N, C-alpha and C positions, 0 to 999 in steps of 0.2 A: 375222283375215284381212281383214275389211271395212276395218279401219283402214289396213292396208297398201295395199289397193287405192285407198282414198280419198286417201292420202298420195301415192301414185305418180301418180294422176290429177291431183291439185292441182299437183304439181311439173311435170308435162307441160303443163298448161294455162297455168301461170305463164310457162313458157318460150315458149309460142306467142304471137305478136302478136295483140292483140285489136283488129282493124281495124274491126269492126262494133260498133255500140252495142247494148246490150241491147234485146230486143224485135224484132230482125230475124229473118227466117226462119232464117238461119244460127244465131242464138242459140237458137231453139226446137229446132233439130236438135242443137245442142250439149247442151241440157238432156236430150234423149232419150239421148244417149251417156253423159252423167254418170249418169243414172238406171240405165241398163243396166249400166254398169261397177260401180255400187253393188250391183246384184243384183235390181233391180226387173224382174219378168217381165210384169206387167200394169199398165199406166199408167192411173190414174184422172184425174189432172189435172196440168197443168204451167202455172204462172203466172209470167210474166216481168214484172219491174218495169222500167219505163222509166227509164233513167239520167238523164233530164232532171228527173224527180221523185223519184228515190230513188237507191240506190247500185248499180243494175244487177243486183240479186240475183234469184234464182229460187226458186220453191217447187215441189217435185216430190212427188207422192203416188202410191202404188201398192202392189202386193203383192210381197213377197219370196218367198213360197211359199204353200201352201194355208191357213196360219193367221195369218201375220204381215203386217200392213199397216203401211206406213211413210210418214212425212212428213219430208222433209228440206228445210231451208233452205240454199241454196248461195250463197256470195258470188260476186261477178263473177269473181274469180280461180279459181273452181272449188273452193275450200275449203268444207267443211261447217260452217255456223254453228250449226245445231241439228238434232237428230234426235229423232223421237218415234215409237216403235213401239207398236202395239196388237195384241193377240191378238183375232182375229175369227173367226166361224164362218160367214159368208156368202160366202166367196170361194173362189178368186180370180175376179175379173171385171175387165174393162177391156180395154185395147188393147195388143197386142204393140208392140215398138219399130218393127217394119216397118210395121204398120198405122198407127201414129201418124204416121210419116213420110209415108205415102201420103195421109193426111187433110190434112197440112200442104200437100203438093203440090197436092191437089185444091182447097184454099182459095186457094192462089196462082193457080190457073187461074181462079178467080172474081174476081180482082183484089186479093187481100190482099197487102200488102207489109210490114206490121209485125204481129207476133202478140203479143197480150196474154195470152190464155189458151186452152188446149185442155182440154176436159173430156168424159169419157165416163161415162155412168151405167149402172147394172145392167140397165136395160131396153133397152140397145143404142142409145141416142141419143148422138150426138157433136155438140159445139158448138165451133167455133173462132171466137174473137173477136179483133179487131184493127182495123187501119186500112188503107185503100187508099192509093195513091200521092199522092192529093190531101189526105190527112189525114182523110177521112171515116171514121167508125166503120163497121165491117163485121162482121156476124155470119153465119156459114155453118153450117147444120145438116145432118147426115147421119144415116143409119141404118147400123148395123154391117153390113158386107158390101157396101156400095154406095158408090162414089165419086161418085155423082150426088147433088147437094144436094137435100134436101127443102125447104129454105127458105134464101133469101139476103136479108138485111135490110141496107140501106144507110141511114145517117143522112144525110138530105137538108138539113141545116142550111146556111145560107149563110156 
């Protein structure tokens, strides 16, 4: 069943024009959709590879259910390059797809224009890393349940 979903998703994504480079806000949202379609219910991390330095791939980690944790590596065209599942007893924890989208939007409100990584831990800390429009590194941290950042760190290099 998962293979059918993944194949259908890959076919749909291949047909859609990829106007944005990997690492944009739209690509982060696309990663959430890919993970949700795959069956992830609680996202732990999403890592986007900048296509200037790599092939535009993404790595998505999270929970499929109360016992299975998955890490999938996805090519820029949406096809799954690698899947690793582990049975765990500490879950599920992480962010729903809707919450993950909300934290992306809250980070954009803090000036983020490109996203490198979104990460949630079991303690309720959320970190979104990326760049602002000027290319400065930007890290925005939140606590689960609040869209108000607990910390915003800009790289002030010249």
